[in-house]
C-alpha positions, 0 to 999 in steps of 0.5 A: 499500499502507497503512502498515499493510501495510508494516509487517505485511510487514515483521514477516513478513520479520523473522519468516522472517529469524529463523527461518531463521537459527535453522534455520542456528545449530542445524544448525551446532550439530548437525553441527559436532562430526561435521565436525570428526572428519570434518576430523581423520581427513582431516588423519591420513590424509594424515599417516600414510604419512610414518610408515612402520615408526613405533610409536605410540599417540597421536593424529596431531594431539593434540601440534600445534606452530605455528613461527611465521616466522623460524624455521630451517626450509624457507619463511618461513611458518608450520610445523607439527610434529605429534609421535607417542608411544608409551607416553608417549615420543615417537616421532616428529615430522612436518613440514610445511614450504614449500620456496620454490624450486621450478621453478614456485613453493612446494612443501608438504613433509611429513617424518616423523622419527624420534626416532633423527633417521631419516627414517621418510617423505616426501610431497608435500602441494601442488606445481604442478610441471610435469606429466610432469617436477616432478611425479613428485616426487608419490607418486602419479606415482612412487616418486621419494620413496621414497629418503629412508626411513632415511635421516638427516644420518649416511646420507648426511653432510649435505654430500652431501644432493644430488641426483647432479647437483649431487654428492650421493647423490639421484636427480633426476628425467629433464628436471628438476633443480629441483624434486627439488633443492628437495624435497632440500633441504628435508628436509636442512634440516628434519633439520638443524633436528630434530637441533638442536632435538630438546630443544625439540621433546620438552622433558619427554624431554629434560628426563627424559635430563637426570636 
C-alpha cells in the first residue's frame, strides 16, 4: 500500500471517529435531562415509604445534606440527610445511614424522622442478610420494620431501644438476633443524633424559634 493510500485511510478513519464522537455527544445532550429526571423520580420513589403520615410540599431531594465522617450517625461512611418542608416549615428529615454490624455485613437503612422527633418510617435500602432469616428486615419480606412507626426517644426511653432478647421493647426475628439488633441500634442512634443536632439540620427553623 502506497503512502498516499495509507494517508487517505487514516483520514477516513479519523473522520469516522470524529462523526461517531459527535453523535455520542449529541445523544448525551439530548437525553441528559431526561435521564436525570428519571433518576430523581426513582430516588424520590424510594424515599416515600419513610414519610408515612408526613404532610409536605417540597421536593424530596431538593434539600440534601451530605455529612462526611466522622459524624455521630451510624456507620463511618457518608450519611445523607434529605430535608422536607411544608409551607417552608420543617416537616421531616430522612437519614440514609449504615449499620455496620449486620450479620452478613453493612446494612444501609433509611430512617424518616418527623420534626417533632417521632419516626415516620424505616426501610432497608441494601443488605446481604441470610435469606429466610435476617432478610426479614426488608419490608418486601415482612412487616418487621413497621414496628418503628410513631416511636421516639421517649417511646420507649433510649435505654429500652433494643431487641427483647437484650431487655428492650422491639421484636427480633426467629432464628436471628444480630441483624435486628443492628437495625434497632441504627434507628436509636439516628434519633439521638436528631435530638442533639436538630437545630443544625434545620438552622432556619432554629433561628425563628429563638426570635
